[in-house]
C-alpha positions as CSV (number, residue, x, y, z in Angstrom):
1,M,118.1,78.9,84.5
2,L,119.3,81.7,82.3
3,R,116.7,82.7,79.7
4,G,118.2,86.0,78.6
5,P,116.6,89.4,79.2
6,T,113.0,89.1,80.5
7,G,111.8,92.0,78.5
8,T,112.8,94.3,75.7
9,W,114.9,97.4,75.7
10,R,113.5,100.5,73.9
11,T,115.5,103.6,73.1
12,E,113.5,106.7,74.1
13,T,114.3,110.4,74.3
14,S,114.2,111.9,77.8
15,S,115.2,115.4,78.6
16,G,116.9,115.6,75.2
17,E,119.1,112.5,75.5
18,A,118.7,108.9,74.3
19,V,117.7,106.5,77.1
20,R,117.4,102.7,77.0
21,A,114.1,101.9,78.9
22,F,113.2,98.3,79.9
23,I,109.7,96.9,79.2
24,P,109.2,93.6,81.1
25,A,107.5,90.7,79.3
26,P,104.2,89.6,80.9
27,L,104.4,86.8,83.5
28,P,104.7,83.9,83.9
29,P,108.3,83.4,82.8
30,V,109.1,81.9,79.4
31,P,110.4,79.2,79.3
32,P,108.5,78.1,82.4
33,L,110.2,77.9,85.9
34,Q,112.5,75.0,86.5
35,L,112.3,74.1,90.2
36,D,114.7,71.3,91.1
37,D,114.2,69.2,94.2
38,M,116.1,71.6,96.4
39,L,114.4,74.7,95.2
40,Q,110.9,73.1,95.4
41,S,111.8,72.1,99.0
42,N,112.7,75.7,99.8
43,V,109.4,76.9,98.4
44,D,107.5,74.2,100.3
45,D,109.3,75.1,103.6
46,A,108.4,78.7,103.1
47,L,104.7,77.8,102.7
48,L,104.9,75.6,105.9
49,A,106.5,78.5,107.8
50,L,103.7,80.8,106.7
51,G,101.2,78.2,108.0
52,R,102.9,78.1,111.4
53,L,102.9,81.9,111.5
54,D,99.3,82.0,110.6
55,S,98.5,79.9,113.6
56,V,100.0,82.5,115.9
57,A,96.5,83.4,116.9
58,L,96.4,80.2,118.9
59,L,99.4,81.4,120.8
60,L,98.6,85.0,121.6
61,P,95.7,86.0,124.0
62,D,94.9,88.8,121.5
63,T,96.5,88.9,118.1
64,R,95.7,92.6,117.7
65,L,98.2,93.4,120.4
66,F,101.0,91.8,118.3
67,L,99.7,93.2,115.0
68,Y,99.5,96.7,116.3
69,T,103.2,97.0,117.0
70,Y,104.5,94.5,114.5
71,V,102.8,96.3,111.6
72,R,104.6,99.5,112.9
73,K,107.9,97.7,113.0
74,E,107.5,96.8,109.3
75,A,106.6,100.4,108.5
76,V,109.8,101.6,110.2
77,L,112.0,99.0,108.4
78,S,110.5,99.5,105.0
79,S,110.8,103.3,105.3
80,Q,114.4,102.9,106.5
81,I,115.3,101.1,103.3
82,E,114.2,104.3,101.5
83,G,116.4,106.5,103.8
84,T,114.3,107.5,106.8
85,Q,116.0,107.6,110.2
86,S,112.9,106.9,112.4
87,S,112.9,104.2,115.0
88,L,110.0,102.2,116.3
89,S,110.0,104.2,119.5
90,D,109.9,107.4,117.4
91,L,106.8,106.2,115.6
92,L,105.0,105.1,118.7
93,T,105.9,108.4,120.4
94,F,104.6,110.3,117.4
95,E,101.3,108.4,117.5
96,A,101.1,109.3,121.2
97,D,101.0,113.0,120.1
98,E,104.3,113.8,121.6
99,S,107.4,115.4,119.9
100,P,109.0,112.5,118.0
101,G,112.6,113.8,118.3
102,V,113.3,113.1,114.6
103,P,112.6,115.1,111.4
104,L,108.9,115.3,111.1
105,D,108.9,114.1,107.5
106,D,110.6,110.9,108.5
107,V,108.1,109.9,111.1
108,T,105.1,111.1,109.0
109,E,106.3,108.9,106.1
110,V,106.4,105.9,108.4
111,S,103.0,106.7,109.9
112,N,101.6,106.9,106.3
113,Y,102.9,103.4,105.6
114,V,100.8,102.1,108.5
115,A,97.7,103.9,107.1
116,A,98.3,102.5,103.6
117,L,98.7,99.0,104.8
118,E,95.6,99.2,107.0
119,W,93.5,100.6,104.1
120,G,94.8,98.0,101.7
121,M,93.9,95.2,104.0
122,A,90.5,96.6,104.7
123,E,89.8,96.6,101.0
124,I,91.0,93.1,100.5
125,R,88.8,91.9,103.4
126,R,85.7,93.4,101.9
127,G,86.4,91.5,98.6
128,F,88.2,94.1,96.6
129,P,90.7,92.4,94.3
130,I,94.4,93.2,93.9
131,S,94.5,95.6,91.0
132,G,96.0,98.8,89.6
133,R,93.2,100.6,91.4
134,L,94.1,99.0,94.7
135,L,97.8,99.8,94.2
136,R,97.0,103.4,93.4
137,G,94.8,103.7,96.5
138,I,97.7,102.3,98.7
139,H,100.1,104.7,97.0
140,G,97.8,107.7,97.6
141,R,97.7,107.0,101.3
142,L,101.4,106.3,101.5
143,L,102.3,109.7,100.0
144,S,99.4,111.7,101.4
145,S,101.7,113.9,103.4
146,G,105.4,114.5,104.1
147,R,108.1,113.8,101.5
148,G,106.6,112.7,98.2
149,A,103.3,114.5,98.6
150,D,104.1,116.3,95.4
151,K,104.9,113.1,93.5
152,L,101.4,112.3,92.2
153,P,100.0,110.4,95.2
154,G,97.5,107.7,93.9
155,D,98.4,108.1,90.3
156,F,100.8,106.3,87.9
157,R,103.6,108.4,86.6
158,H,103.4,110.5,83.5
159,S,107.1,111.0,83.1
160,Q,110.2,108.9,82.9
161,N,111.8,107.8,86.2
162,W,115.0,106.0,86.8
163,I,117.0,104.1,89.4
164,G,120.6,105.1,90.3
165,G,122.4,108.0,88.7
166,T,121.4,111.6,88.4
167,R,119.3,111.4,85.2
168,P,117.9,108.7,82.9
169,G,120.9,108.9,80.7
170,N,123.4,107.7,83.3
171,A,121.0,105.6,85.4
172,A,121.7,102.1,86.5
173,F,118.2,101.1,85.4
174,V,115.4,102.8,83.5
175,P,111.9,101.4,83.9
176,P,109.3,101.4,81.1
177,P,108.3,104.6,79.5
178,P,105.2,106.2,81.1
179,A,102.9,105.1,78.2
180,E,103.8,101.5,78.9
181,V,103.0,101.6,82.7
182,A,99.3,101.0,82.5
183,P,99.6,98.1,80.1
184,C,102.3,96.5,82.2
185,I,100.3,96.9,85.4
186,S,97.2,95.4,83.6
187,A,99.3,92.3,82.6
188,L,100.6,92.0,86.2
189,E,97.0,92.2,87.4
190,R,96.0,89.3,85.1
191,F,98.9,87.2,86.3
192,I,98.0,87.8,89.9
193,H,94.5,86.5,89.1
194,D,95.8,83.3,87.5
195,D,95.6,84.4,83.9
196,P,96.9,82.6,81.9
197,V,97.9,79.9,84.5
198,R,97.4,79.2,88.1
199,T,100.4,80.0,90.2
200,S,101.0,78.9,93.8
201,P,101.0,81.8,96.4
202,V,104.7,81.9,97.3
203,L,105.8,81.8,93.7
204,K,103.2,84.3,92.8
205,A,104.3,86.7,95.5
206,A,108.0,86.3,94.4
207,L,107.3,86.9,90.7
208,A,104.8,89.7,91.2
209,H,107.2,91.6,93.5
210,V,110.0,91.7,91.0
211,Q,107.6,92.6,88.2
212,F,106.2,95.5,90.1
213,E,109.6,96.8,91.0
214,T,110.7,96.5,87.3
215,I,107.6,98.5,86.2
216,H,108.2,101.1,88.9
217,P,104.9,102.7,88.1
218,F,105.0,105.6,90.5
219,L,107.3,108.7,90.8
220,D,108.0,107.8,94.4
221,G,107.2,105.1,96.9
222,N,107.7,102.1,94.6
223,G,109.8,100.1,97.0
224,R,107.4,100.5,99.8
225,V,104.3,99.6,97.7
226,G,106.2,96.6,96.2
227,R,107.0,95.3,99.7
228,L,103.4,95.9,100.8
229,L,102.2,93.9,97.8
230,I,103.9,90.8,99.0
231,T,102.0,90.6,102.3
232,I,98.7,91.8,100.8
233,L,98.9,89.2,98.1
234,L,99.6,86.4,100.6
235,C,96.5,87.6,102.6
236,A,94.4,87.8,99.4
237,E,95.5,84.3,98.5
238,G,94.3,83.0,101.9
239,V,97.8,81.9,103.0
240,L,97.7,84.4,105.9
241,K,94.6,85.7,107.7
242,D,96.4,88.8,109.0
243,P,99.3,90.8,107.6
244,M,101.9,89.0,109.8
245,L,104.8,88.6,107.3
246,Y,107.1,91.4,106.5
247,L,110.3,90.9,104.5
248,S,111.8,94.4,105.0
249,L,114.2,93.3,107.7
250,Y,115.5,90.5,105.5
251,F,115.8,92.8,102.5
252,K,117.5,95.4,104.7
253,E,120.1,92.9,106.0
254,H,120.7,91.5,102.4
255,R,120.4,94.7,100.4
256,A,123.2,94.0,98.0
257,E,122.0,90.5,97.3
258,Y,118.4,91.6,96.9
259,Y,119.3,94.3,94.2
260,A,121.7,91.9,92.5
261,H,118.8,89.3,92.1
262,L,116.5,92.0,90.6
263,T,119.1,92.9,88.1
264,A,119.9,89.2,87.3
265,V,116.2,88.5,86.6
266,R,115.9,91.4,84.2
267,E,119.2,90.8,82.4
268,T,119.5,87.0,82.4
269,G,116.1,85.7,83.3
270,D,117.4,83.9,86.4
271,W,114.1,83.7,88.2
272,E,115.1,80.5,90.0
273,A,117.9,82.1,92.0
274,W,115.6,85.0,93.0
275,I,112.9,82.5,94.1
276,G,115.4,80.6,96.2
277,F,116.4,83.9,97.9
278,F,112.8,84.9,98.3
279,A,111.7,81.6,99.8
280,N,114.6,81.7,102.3
281,G,113.5,85.2,103.3
282,V,109.9,84.1,103.8
283,R,111.0,81.1,105.9
284,E,113.4,83.1,108.0
285,T,111.1,86.0,108.5
286,A,108.0,83.9,109.3
287,G,110.1,81.9,111.8
288,A,111.4,85.1,113.4
289,A,107.9,86.5,113.7
290,L,106.7,83.4,115.4
291,H,109.6,83.4,117.8
292,T,108.9,87.0,118.6
293,A,105.3,86.2,119.4
294,Q,106.4,83.4,121.7
295,R,108.8,85.7,123.5
296,L,106.1,88.3,124.0
297,V,103.7,85.7,125.4
298,G,106.3,84.7,127.9
299,Q,107.1,88.4,128.8
300,F,103.4,89.2,129.2
301,A,102.9,86.2,131.5
302,R,106.0,87.0,133.7
303,D,104.9,90.7,134.0
304,R,101.4,89.8,134.8
305,E,102.5,87.5,137.6
306,Q,104.4,90.5,139.1
307,V,101.3,92.6,138.8
308,L,99.0,90.1,140.4
309,A,101.4,89.6,143.3
310,V,101.2,93.3,144.5
311,G,98.1,92.7,146.6
312,R,95.1,95.0,147.0
313,T,95.9,97.3,144.1
314,A,96.3,94.5,141.7
315,N,93.0,95.1,139.9
316,S,93.7,98.7,139.0
317,L,97.3,97.9,138.2
318,L,96.3,95.1,135.9
319,R,94.0,97.4,134.0
320,V,96.8,99.9,133.4
321,F,99.1,97.1,132.5
322,D,96.7,95.8,129.9
323,A,96.3,99.3,128.5
324,L,100.1,99.4,128.1
325,R,100.0,96.1,126.2
326,E,97.7,97.8,123.7
327,R,99.7,101.0,123.4
328,P,103.2,100.3,124.7
329,I,104.2,104.0,124.6
330,A,101.5,106.3,126.0
331,T,100.7,109.2,128.2
332,A,99.0,108.8,131.6
333,S,95.8,110.4,130.2
334,T,95.7,108.0,127.3
335,L,96.1,105.1,129.7
336,A,93.4,106.5,131.9
337,E,91.0,106.6,129.0
338,R,91.9,103.1,127.8
339,S,91.8,101.5,131.2
340,A,88.7,103.4,132.6
341,V,90.8,104.2,135.7
342,T,91.0,107.8,137.1
343,L,94.1,109.8,136.2
344,P,95.4,110.1,139.7
345,T,95.1,106.3,140.1
346,V,96.8,105.7,136.8
347,N,99.7,107.9,138.0
348,R,100.0,105.8,141.2
349,M,99.9,102.6,139.2
350,L,102.5,103.8,136.8
351,A,104.8,104.6,139.7
352,Q,104.3,101.0,140.9
353,L,105.0,99.6,137.4
354,Q,108.1,101.6,137.3
355,A,109.2,100.2,140.7
356,L,108.6,96.7,139.3
357,G,110.8,97.4,136.3
358,I,108.0,97.0,133.8
359,V,107.5,100.6,132.8
360,A,110.1,103.3,132.0
361,E,109.4,107.1,131.9
362,L,110.8,108.6,128.7
363,T,110.8,112.3,129.1
364,G,112.5,113.0,132.4
365,K,109.8,115.7,133.0
366,K,107.3,116.2,135.8
367,R,104.5,117.2,133.4
368,D,103.4,115.7,130.1
369,R,105.3,112.6,130.8
370,L,105.4,109.6,128.4
371,F,105.6,106.0,129.6
372,S,106.9,102.9,127.8
373,Y,106.3,99.2,128.3
374,A,110.1,98.9,128.1
375,E,110.7,95.2,127.4
376,Y,107.9,94.9,125.0
377,V,109.2,97.9,122.9
378,R,112.8,96.5,123.2
379,I,111.8,93.1,121.8
380,L,109.9,94.6,118.9
381,S,112.7,97.1,118.2
382,E,115.3,94.5,117.5
383,G,116.7,95.0,114.0
384,T,115.2,98.4,113.5
385,S,118.3,100.6,114.1
386,P,118.5,103.1,111.1
387,L,120.8,102.2,108.3
């Protein structure tokens, strides 16, 4: 449905030139959303897919094993959209306190994303509501170091930003003037908390994401915070117990369509087309995450059978193997600490795991070696090649 612009254009002066900034109208859309049978079915299917994904805990022996690496996969993908070149292996290697082999700012940026998500989820679980304060806290951790550390981490912007172009005057899109940021975020906060109307979780996440991206309240990091908002909102709404849904791969693979929908919403009010795109992304992404979890369960079971078949060293070997499931890229000393097995024994067990084809050594060195649970990392790394 084409409603016309979903906000107002205001001419402002920025750096001595006239600029047309866009101020979005508060949600929900006016006139109200028109969901035909097909679109409503897409939204319903997305919700069902989220329910199946939420039941992944029944499938995995320990959901934390999946979440640890899957959260990091999302961090890599979301940061890649913003231009970083880090891979999942780079991040896991960095966290193992080894040289990441990529520009330090890239891998630091990805690591900060993990910290921001974990902090945000901890706040939601202790009952803190989604709010401007929560978003600022997430942003502060996201930009705490590396690139963007000088872009007001944890604070809304005090100057005009823009998207595309070299300055506001030739930009593809200019978000609200800085004085309008706080009121726009307050209105978004009210909508998220069902004022003035109750909105179902999938629709709420879809609408809130576009609104946040349109407000663009920070000098840097808006895309990453906006993508985090989707998952945190679905968890806050009780649709997901854990942050298992990440749309960055879907947005990465459909970048042109994604940006076209954001523009269409602002200029023509076509919320329905965006909702269809978003619902398809939720359904596809949730299904892919569930499939990945199933593949990992099968891989763990096959590798565990190999470990148990080795005979008298199986107990120590199993403990090292289990430690690798928790940290799929690690040093021998880290694995010794996590498995409560002596370092010499760990080194012997790693040699056996290499002989079984389960573990790969990454450095080619004789000292300070780094080991990878190769197939686990390969499965999780699918789709994470830099743009």
